[in-house]
Structures are given as structure tokens and as C-alpha cells.
MITI-493760 format. One line per field, with one value per atom (N, C-alpha, C, CB): x, y, z; atom name; residue in three letters. Coordinates in nm, 4 decimals. Glycine has a CB too. Layout:
% residues N
px = X,...
py = Y,...
pz = Z,...
atom = CA,...
type = Ala,...
This chain:
% residues 101
px = -2.5032,-2.4937,-2.3918,-2.4367,-2.4676,-2.3734,-2.2869,-2.4589,-2.1706,-2.0810,-1.9793,-2.0130,-1.9393,-1.8685,-1.7460,-1.9154,-1.6270,-1.4969,-1.3942,-1.4336,-1.3295,-1.2217,-1.0931,-1.2634,-1.0053,-0.8386,-0.7873,-0.7230,-0.7259,-0.6655,-0.5070,-0.7135,-0.4515,-0.2978,-0.2374,-0.2353,-0.3048,-0.2636,-0.3745,-0.2293,-0.3417,-0.4344,-0.4560,-0.3955,-0.5890,-0.6124,-0.6257,-0.7227,-0.5698,-0.5850,-0.7076,-0.4863,-0.7364,-0.8841,-0.8934,-0.9205,-0.7647,-0.7764,-0.8137,-0.6819,-0.7597,-0.7865,-0.9390,-0.6791,-0.9895,-1.1245,-1.2272,-1.1407,-1.1860,-1.2604,-1.2544,-1.2124,-1.1582,-1.1475,-1.2431,-1.0045,-1.2221,-1.3142,-1.4648,-1.2863,-1.5015,-1.6420,-1.6862,-1.6755,-1.5911,-1.6329,-1.6740,-1.5340,-1.5962,-1.6131,-1.7501,-1.4728,-1.7517,-1.8868,-2.0151,-1.9017,-2.0074,-2.1147,-2.1619,-2.0900,-2.0363,-2.0698,-2.1392,-1.9550,-2.1519,-2.2336,-2.3796,-2.1937,-2.3946,-2.5775,-2.6348,-2.6381,-2.5422,-2.6019,-2.6558,-2.4730,-2.5853,-2.6396,-2.7569,-2.5458,-2.7766,-2.8869,-2.9029,-2.8539,-2.9984,-3.0212,-3.0958,-3.0907,-3.0956,-3.1669,-3.0582,-3.2561,-2.9466,-2.8153,-2.8573,-2.6546,-2.8716,-2.9118,-2.7805,-3.0052,-2.6750,-2.5549,-2.4407,-2.5655,-2.3435,-2.2145,-2.1022,-2.1614,-2.0092,-1.8818,-1.7784,-1.8843,-1.6825,-1.5379,-1.4325,-1.4911,-1.3424,-1.2473,-1.1008,-1.2807,-1.0161,-0.8748,-0.7622,-0.8382,-0.6916,-0.5767,-0.4875,-0.6197,-0.3758,-0.2484,-0.1961,-0.1604,-0.1871,-0.1321,-0.0040,-0.1415,0.0318,0.1686,0.2274,0.1836,0.1578,0.2122,0.3378,0.0709,0.4275,0.5274,0.4702,0.6266,0.5541,0.5174,0.4493,0.4527,0.4091,0.3649,0.2129,0.4146,0.1334,-0.0089,-0.0490,-0.1003,0.0012,-0.0330,-0.1224,0.0821,-0.2089,-0.3160,-0.4420,-0.3138,-0.5333,-0.6610,-0.7744,-0.6782,-0.8972,-0.9851,-1.1243,-0.9594,-1.1885,-1.3123,-1.4373,-1.3086,-1.5243,-1.6516,-1.7749,-1.6484,-1.8468,-2.0112,-2.1077,-2.0482,-2.1797,-2.3056,-2.4381,-2.3169,-2.5294,-2.6653,-2.7478,-2.7203,-2.8161,-2.9336,-3.0487,-2.8995,-3.1552,-3.3096,-3.3038,-3.4526,-3.2998,-3.2945,-3.1603,-3.3594,-3.0469,-2.9292,-2.8184,-2.9067,-2.6996,-2.5680,-2.4639,-2.5211,-2.4095,-2.3048,-2.1721,-2.3327,-2.0924,-1.9446,-1.8432,-1.9095,-1.7130,-1.6150,-1.4694,-1.6272,-1.3712,-1.2565,-1.1416,-1.2469,-1.0632,-0.9234,-0.8237,-0.9226,-0.7058,-0.5887,-0.4929,-0.5390,-0.4294,-0.3495,-0.2114,-0.4378,-0.1306,-0.0296,-0.0540,0.0619,-0.1819,-0.2286,-0.3590,-0.1920,-0.4207,-0.5437,-0.6203,-0.5661,-0.5707,-0.6799,-0.7122,-0.6588,-0.6080,-0.6142,-0.7111,-0.4488,-0.6975,-0.7649,-0.9200,-0.6950,-0.9540,-1.0623,-1.1409,-1.0600,-1.0694,-1.1154,-1.1621,-0.9936,-1.0838,-1.1178,-1.2515,-0.9784,-1.2441,-1.3637,-1.5122,-1.3169,-1.4801,-1.5983,-1.6482,-1.5573,-1.5741,-1.6048,-1.6797,-1.4876,-1.6142,-1.6682,-1.8108,-1.5816,-1.8392,-1.9566,-2.0658,-1.9039,-2.0140,-2.0879,-2.1489,-1.9812,-2.0705,-2.1203,-2.2340,-1.9995,-2.1809,-2.2957,-2.4244,-2.2399,-2.4060,-2.5463,-2.6107,-2.4977,-2.5576,-2.6405,-2.7021,-2.5557,-2.6237,-2.7142,-2.8139,-2.6483,-2.7984,-2.8993,-3.0271,-2.8238,-2.9864,-3.0905,-3.1925,-3.0392,-3.1182,-3.1790,-3.2608,-3.0844,-3.1937,-3.2632,-3.4130,-3.1634,-3.4128,-3.5157,-3.6291,-3.4633,-3.5988,-3.6794,-3.7444,-3.6011,-3.6901,-3.7270,-3.8253,-3.6033,-3.8513,-3.9303,-4.0567,-3.8640,-4.0626,-4.1576,-4.2450,-4.0932,-4.1756,-4.2509,-4.3495,-4.1531
py = -1.0055,-1.1339,-1.1942,-1.1453,-1.2845,-1.3467,-1.4619,-1.4047,-1.4549,-1.5459,-1.5754,-1.4827,-1.7009,-1.7739,-1.7776,-1.8967,-1.7233,-1.7398,-1.8231,-1.5864,-1.9207,-1.9895,-1.9821,-2.1664,-1.9849,-1.9723,-2.1243,-1.8146,-2.1765,-2.3208,-2.3113,-2.4278,-2.3539,-2.3495,-2.2124,-2.4248,-2.0859,-1.9475,-1.8729,-1.8816,-1.7655,-1.6609,-1.5617,-1.6033,-1.5283,-1.4361,-1.3162,-1.4659,-1.1831,-1.0559,-1.0119,-0.9549,-0.8926,-0.8114,-0.7789,-0.6921,-0.7125,-0.6837,-0.7638,-0.6482,-0.9011,-1.0041,-1.0530,-1.1318,-1.0416,-1.0709,-0.9681,-1.1018,-0.8527,-0.7395,-0.7404,-0.6113,-0.7534,-0.7765,-0.8910,-0.8098,-1.0091,-1.1053,-1.0995,-1.1898,-0.9932,-0.9817,-0.8917,-0.9420,-0.7816,-0.6859,-0.7502,-0.5827,-0.8549,-0.9114,-0.9856,-1.0287,-1.0424,-1.1298,-1.0153,-1.2484,-0.9252,-0.8277,-0.7771,-0.7328,-0.7712,-0.7351,-0.8339,-0.7063,-0.9687,-1.0590,-1.0364,-1.1995,-0.9583,-0.9586,-0.8436,-0.8905,-0.7816,-0.6812,-0.7785,-0.5559,-0.9045,-0.9717,-1.0466,-1.0548,-1.0985,-1.1889,-1.1540,-1.3494,-1.0938,-1.0507,-1.1334,-0.9277,-1.2544,-1.3803,-1.4819,-1.4626,-1.4432,-1.5227,-1.5295,-1.4414,-1.6368,-1.6390,-1.6399,-1.7653,-1.7196,-1.7175,-1.7630,-1.7940,-1.8070,-1.8596,-1.8940,-1.7616,-1.9608,-2.0019,-1.9916,-2.1347,-1.9284,-1.9220,-1.9898,-1.7915,-2.0987,-2.1371,-2.1189,-2.2362,-2.0507,-2.0098,-2.0977,-1.8573,-2.1372,-2.2495,-2.2481,-2.4160,-2.2573,-2.2699,-2.4268,-2.2081,-2.4459,-2.5928,-2.5992,-2.6213,-2.7526,-2.7945,-2.8047,-2.9145,-2.7525,-2.8172,-2.7024,-2.8257,-2.7512,-2.6974,-2.5871,-2.7987,-2.4739,-2.3817,-2.2587,-2.4361,-2.1455,-2.0182,-2.0327,-1.8574,-2.1284,-2.1247,-2.2243,-2.1483,-2.1941,-2.2652,-2.2117,-2.2879,-2.1044,-2.0620,-2.0924,-1.9273,-2.1435,-2.1848,-2.1063,-2.3289,-2.1014,-2.0138,-2.0918,-1.8067,-2.1519,-2.2143,-2.1401,-2.3299,-2.1145,-2.0280,-2.0981,-1.9197,-2.1159,-2.1833,-2.0882,-2.3136,-2.0633,-1.9638,-2.0554,-1.8190,-2.0145,-2.0683,-1.9903,-2.0473,-2.0275,-1.9683,-2.0527,-1.9296,-2.0037,-2.0806,-2.1777,-1.9701,-2.3246,-2.4269,-2.4802,-2.3895,-2.4168,-2.4605,-2.4207,-2.4185,-2.4781,-2.4472,-2.3984,-2.5475,-2.3024,-2.2628,-2.2584,-2.1371,-2.3516,-2.3728,-2.3138,-2.5380,-2.2587,-2.2346,-2.2714,-2.0654,-2.3135,-2.3288,-2.2894,-2.4584,-2.1929,-2.1287,-2.1314,-1.9857,-2.1627,-2.1826,-2.0412,-2.3331,-1.9887,-1.8821,-1.8262,-1.7888,-1.7352,-1.6955,-1.6126,-1.6444,-1.5461,-1.4847,-1.4881,-1.3548,-1.4922,-1.5205,-1.4176,-1.5268,-1.2768,-1.2067,-1.2291,-1.0849,-1.2869,-1.3085,-1.4522,-1.3225,-1.5290,-1.6452,-1.6204,-1.7232,-1.5182,-1.5029,-1.3899,-1.4759,-1.3174,-1.2571,-1.3777,-1.1606,-1.4675,-1.5589,-1.6471,-1.6643,-1.6610,-1.7615,-1.6635,-1.8129,-1.5408,-1.4511,-1.4390,-1.3026,-1.4344,-1.4218,-1.5527,-1.3899,-1.6766,-1.7863,-1.8005,-1.8911,-1.7428,-1.7488,-1.6392,-1.6817,-1.5507,-1.4492,-1.5271,-1.3327,-1.5819,-1.6479,-1.7628,-1.7074,-1.8340,-1.9307,-1.8801,-2.0379,-1.7910,-1.6981,-1.6352,-1.5475,-1.5908,-1.5383,-1.6634,-1.4480,-1.7775,-1.8865,-1.9056,-2.0119,-1.9235,-1.9810,-1.8685,-1.9978,-1.7613,-1.6817,-1.6889,-1.5543,-1.7070,-1.7122,-1.8291,-1.7082,-1.9321,-2.0820,-2.0711,-2.1958,-1.9962,-1.9987,-1.8944,-1.9590,-1.7908,-1.7008,-1.7720,-1.5839,-1.8429,-1.9332,-2.0218,-2.0194,-2.0688,-2.1698,-2.1178,-2.2104,-1.9788,-1.9077,-1.8554,-1.7952,-1.8404,-1.7840,-1.8920,-1.7076
pz = 0.2222,0.1851,0.3102,0.0234,0.3801,0.4873,0.4311,0.6105,0.4603,0.3946,0.5094,0.2566,0.5275,0.6183,0.5736,0.6435,0.6199,0.5467,0.6442,0.5056,0.5740,0.6734,0.5792,0.7246,0.6796,0.6203,0.6725,0.7099,0.5804,0.6030,0.6055,0.4778,0.7005,0.7104,0.7100,0.5950,0.7522,0.7690,0.8389,0.6334,0.8718,0.9210,0.8367,1.0350,0.7878,0.6952,0.7691,0.6119,0.6882,0.7578,0.7264,0.7273,0.7857,0.7396,0.6314,0.7954,0.5768,0.4368,0.3443,0.3955,0.3453,0.2406,0.2580,0.2556,0.3779,0.3971,0.3592,0.5270,0.3823,0.3189,0.1778,0.3628,0.1022,-0.0380,-0.0998,-0.0640,-0.0427,-0.0736,-0.0741,-0.0034,0.0550,0.0861,-0.0040,0.2232,-0.0763,-0.1504,-0.2809,-0.1605,-0.3295,-0.4831,-0.4546,-0.5480,-0.3219,-0.3325,-0.3334,-0.1826,-0.2712,-0.2845,-0.3974,-0.2261,-0.5095,-0.6527,-0.7179,-0.7328,-0.6654,-0.7379,-0.7059,-0.7087,-0.5854,-0.5667,-0.6833,-0.3704,-0.7418,-0.8397,-0.9734,-0.8884,-0.9908,-1.0994,-1.0639,-1.1579,-0.9260,-0.8794,-0.7321,-0.9018,-0.7034,-0.5509,-0.4580,-0.5442,-0.4986,-0.4367,-0.3729,-0.5580,-0.3562,-0.2989,-0.1568,-0.3185,-0.0990,0.0375,0.1273,0.0647,0.1054,0.1735,0.0918,0.2896,0.1722,0.1098,0.2009,0.0166,0.1685,0.2256,0.1320,0.2763,0.2011,0.1404,0.2033,0.1331,0.1432,0.1855,0.1291,0.1971,0.2155,0.1572,0.2101,0.1946,0.0877,0.1643,0.0715,0.1987,0.1577,0.1064,0.0639,0.2131,-0.0564,-0.1119,-0.0809,-0.2678,-0.0962,-0.0895,-0.2145,-0.0244,-0.3367,-0.4742,-0.5068,-0.6183,-0.5979,-0.6311,-0.7360,-0.6754,-0.7498,-0.8239,-0.7725,-0.9041,-0.8616,-0.7706,-0.7710,-0.8351,-0.8490,-0.7976,-0.6872,-0.9114,-0.5954,-0.4641,-0.3545,-0.4010,-0.4087,-0.3181,-0.3623,-0.2928,-0.3143,-0.3609,-0.2973,-0.3361,-0.3924,-0.3018,-0.3831,-0.3173,-0.2731,-0.2905,-0.2525,-0.2218,-0.3238,-0.3176,-0.3404,-0.4158,-0.2304,-0.2464,-0.2134,-0.1443,-0.3087,-0.2720,-0.2861,-0.3876,-0.1951,-0.1723,-0.2769,-0.0151,-0.3522,-0.4234,-0.4340,-0.5557,-0.4217,-0.4190,-0.5321,-0.4463,-0.4961,-0.5830,-0.6206,-0.6903,-0.5932,-0.6298,-0.5355,-0.7571,-0.5544,-0.5061,-0.5872,-0.4537,-0.6120,-0.7029,-0.6452,-0.7579,-0.7145,-0.6599,-0.7631,-0.6363,-0.6930,-0.7975,-0.7153,-0.8599,-0.7738,-0.7117,-0.7985,-0.6659,-0.7657,-0.8492,-0.7798,-0.8947,-0.8473,-0.7977,-0.8491,-0.8494,-0.7962,-0.8297,-0.7523,-0.8309,-0.7954,-0.7029,-0.6007,-0.7600,-0.6000,-0.4726,-0.4592,-0.4550,-0.3158,-0.2858,-0.3585,-0.1431,-0.3744,-0.4573,-0.5917,-0.4593,-0.6620,-0.8033,-0.8170,-0.8691,-0.7200,-0.7042,-0.6715,-0.5982,-0.5825,-0.5654,-0.6789,-0.4300,-0.7464,-0.8657,-0.9758,-0.9226,-0.9673,-1.0848,-1.0360,-1.1242,-0.9228,-0.8583,-0.8624,-0.6642,-0.8355,-0.8503,-1.0075,-0.7916,-1.0935,-1.2136,-1.2494,-1.2913,-1.2471,-1.2857,-1.2280,-1.2521,-1.1090,-1.0091,-1.1060,-0.8213,-1.1157,-1.2141,-1.3341,-1.2748,-1.4030,-1.5177,-1.4896,-1.5877,-1.3752,-1.3425,-1.2686,-1.2574,-1.2000,-1.1483,-1.2858,-1.0281,-1.3777,-1.4854,-1.5506,-1.5906,-1.5910,-1.6343,-1.5419,-1.6558,-1.4161,-1.3165,-1.3212,-1.1484,-1.3545,-1.3452,-1.4653,-1.3268,-1.5860,-1.7109,-1.7202,-1.8156,-1.6440,-1.6392,-1.5728,-1.5372,-1.4443,-1.3613,-1.4322,-1.2116,-1.5089,-1.5790,-1.6932,-1.6245,-1.7511,-1.8764,-1.8252,-1.9424,-1.7139,-1.6334,-1.6022,-1.5062,-1.5692,-1.5149,-1.6465,-1.4202,-1.7784,-1.8707,-1.9597,-1.9547
atom = N,CA,C,CB,N,CA,C,CB,N,CA,C,CB,N,CA,C,CB,N,CA,C,CB,N,CA,C,CB,N,CA,C,CB,N,CA,C,CB,N,CA,C,CB,N,CA,C,CB,N,CA,C,CB,N,CA,C,CB,N,CA,C,CB,N,CA,C,CB,N,CA,C,CB,N,CA,C,CB,N,CA,C,CB,N,CA,C,CB,N,CA,C,CB,N,CA,C,CB,N,CA,C,CB,N,CA,C,CB,N,CA,C,CB,N,CA,C,CB,N,CA,C,CB,N,CA,C,CB,N,CA,C,CB,N,CA,C,CB,N,CA,C,CB,N,CA,C,CB,N,CA,C,CB,N,CA,C,CB,N,CA,C,CB,N,CA,C,CB,N,CA,C,CB,N,CA,C,CB,N,CA,C,CB,N,CA,C,CB,N,CA,C,CB,N,CA,C,CB,N,CA,C,CB,N,CA,C,CB,N,CA,C,CB,N,CA,C,CB,N,CA,C,CB,N,CA,C,CB,N,CA,C,CB,N,CA,C,CB,N,CA,C,CB,N,CA,C,CB,N,CA,C,CB,N,CA,C,CB,N,CA,C,CB,N,CA,C,CB,N,CA,C,CB,N,CA,C,CB,N,CA,C,CB,N,CA,C,CB,N,CA,C,CB,N,CA,C,CB,N,CA,C,CB,N,CA,C,CB,N,CA,C,CB,N,CA,C,CB,N,CA,C,CB,N,CA,C,CB,N,CA,C,CB,N,CA,C,CB,N,CA,C,CB,N,CA,C,CB,N,CA,C,CB,N,CA,C,CB,N,CA,C,CB,N,CA,C,CB,N,CA,C,CB,N,CA,C,CB,N,CA,C,CB,N,CA,C,CB,N,CA,C,CB,N,CA,C,CB,N,CA,C,CB,N,CA,C,CB,N,CA,C,CB,N,CA,C,CB,N,CA,C,CB,N,CA,C,CB,N,CA,C,CB,N,CA,C,CB,N,CA,C,CB,N,CA,C,CB,N,CA,C,CB,N,CA,C,CB,N,CA,C,CB,N,CA,C,CB,N,CA,C,CB,N,CA,C,CB,N,CA,C,CB,N,CA,C,CB,N,CA,C,CB,N,CA,C,CB,N,CA,C,CB
type = Met,Met,Met,Met,Lys,Lys,Lys,Lys,Val,Val,Val,Val,Gln,Gln,Gln,Gln,Met,Met,Met,Met,His,His,His,His,Ser,Ser,Ser,Ser,Val,Val,Val,Val,His,His,His,His,Phe,Phe,Phe,Phe,Asp,Asp,Asp,Asp,Ala,Ala,Ala,Ala,Asp,Asp,Asp,Asp,Lys,Lys,Lys,Lys,Lys,Lys,Lys,Lys,Leu,Leu,Leu,Leu,Leu,Leu,Leu,Leu,Asp,Asp,Asp,Asp,Phe,Phe,Phe,Phe,Val,Val,Val,Val,Gln,Gln,Gln,Gln,Gln,Gln,Gln,Gln,Arg,Arg,Arg,Arg,Leu,Leu,Leu,Leu,Asn,Asn,Asn,Asn,Lys,Lys,Lys,Lys,Leu,Leu,Leu,Leu,Glu,Glu,Glu,Glu,Thr,Thr,Thr,Thr,Phe,Phe,Phe,Phe,Tyr,Tyr,Tyr,Tyr,Asp,Asp,Asp,Asp,Lys,Lys,Lys,Lys,Val,Val,Val,Val,Thr,Thr,Thr,Thr,Gly,Gly,Gly,Gly,Gly,Gly,Gly,Gly,Glu,Glu,Glu,Glu,Val,Val,Val,Val,Ile,Ile,Ile,Ile,Met,Met,Met,Met,Arg,Arg,Arg,Arg,Leu,Leu,Leu,Leu,Asn,Asn,Asn,Asn,Asn,Asn,Asn,Asn,Lys,Lys,Lys,Lys,Asp,Asp,Asp,Asp,Gly,Gly,Gly,Gly,Ile,Ile,Ile,Ile,Asp,Asp,Asp,Asp,Asn,Asn,Asn,Asn,Lys,Lys,Lys,Lys,Thr,Thr,Thr,Thr,Val,Val,Val,Val,Glu,Glu,Glu,Glu,Ile,Ile,Ile,Ile,Lys,Lys,Lys,Lys,Leu,Leu,Leu,Leu,Leu,Leu,Leu,Leu,Val,Val,Val,Val,Pro,Pro,Pro,Pro,Gly,Gly,Gly,Gly,Ser,Ser,Ser,Ser,Thr,Thr,Thr,Thr,Leu,Leu,Leu,Leu,Phe,Phe,Phe,Phe,Ser,Ser,Ser,Ser,Gln,Gln,Gln,Gln,Glu,Glu,Glu,Glu,Asp,Asp,Asp,Asp,Ala,Ala,Ala,Ala,Ala,Ala,Ala,Ala,Ser,Ser,Ser,Ser,Phe,Phe,Phe,Phe,Glu,Glu,Glu,Glu,Ala,Ala,Ala,Ala,Ala,Ala,Ala,Ala,Ala,Ala,Ala,Ala,Asp,Asp,Asp,Asp,Ala,Ala,Ala,Ala,Ala,Ala,Ala,Ala,Ala,Ala,Ala,Ala,Glu,Glu,Glu,Glu,Ser,Ser,Ser,Ser,Leu,Leu,Leu,Leu,Arg,Arg,Arg,Arg,Arg,Arg,Arg,Arg,Gln,Gln,Gln,Gln,Ile,Ile,Ile,Ile,Thr,Thr,Thr,Thr,Arg,Arg,Arg,Arg,His,His,His,His,Lys,Lys,Lys,Lys,Glu,Glu,Glu,Glu,Lys,Lys,Lys,Lys,Thr,Thr,Thr,Thr,Leu,Leu,Leu,Leu,Ser,Ser,Ser,Ser,Tyr,Tyr,Tyr,Tyr,Lys,Lys,Lys,Lys,Val,Val,Val,Val
């Protein structure tokens, strides 16, 4: 799956980008028709420890799936966003299969 990654207000290292790519590649096991995606990692000016945001947008036939999560680390936010997208992909897949029957 081809994914564009953007980091806002910081430079993401290769280790972080590989981690996010690995999480998104696991989503293809649930639905293999994902055509692409976009990841935006951003440092917020919020007070507190949850000042890192990861937004993931996945393009699937007939829909766009989106998840945004805040956490203390980019890895934790990416995990939470990927889990949210896994649930959305499962629902989307069930919905499209029920239309074909």
C-alpha cells in the first residue's frame, strides 16, 4: 500500500516512519483493496503529555476512512489510530459484502 507521510513541526526519523508503515501494512490483511493513504504526524501546543497527534486517512473503493488519535508518543498514537481503522475496515467490508448478496 502506498502511503504518503507528513510530519508537522518536527522531522520524523526513519525508525518512526517504518513503524507507522508496518502498522498500516498489517491493515491489508483485513481488507486487501486499500488503494492508498496519508499519514500526518503533528506536535501540538497542548498542555499535558498527550501532545502528539497522528491522523491517518485510507482510501478504499467507495469510501475514505479516517482516524485521529492523541497520545504521549507517536508510536502509541499510531497504534490507536491503526486499531480504529481496523474496526472501520471490518465494518466497511461487511457492509460492501452485504450489498452483493
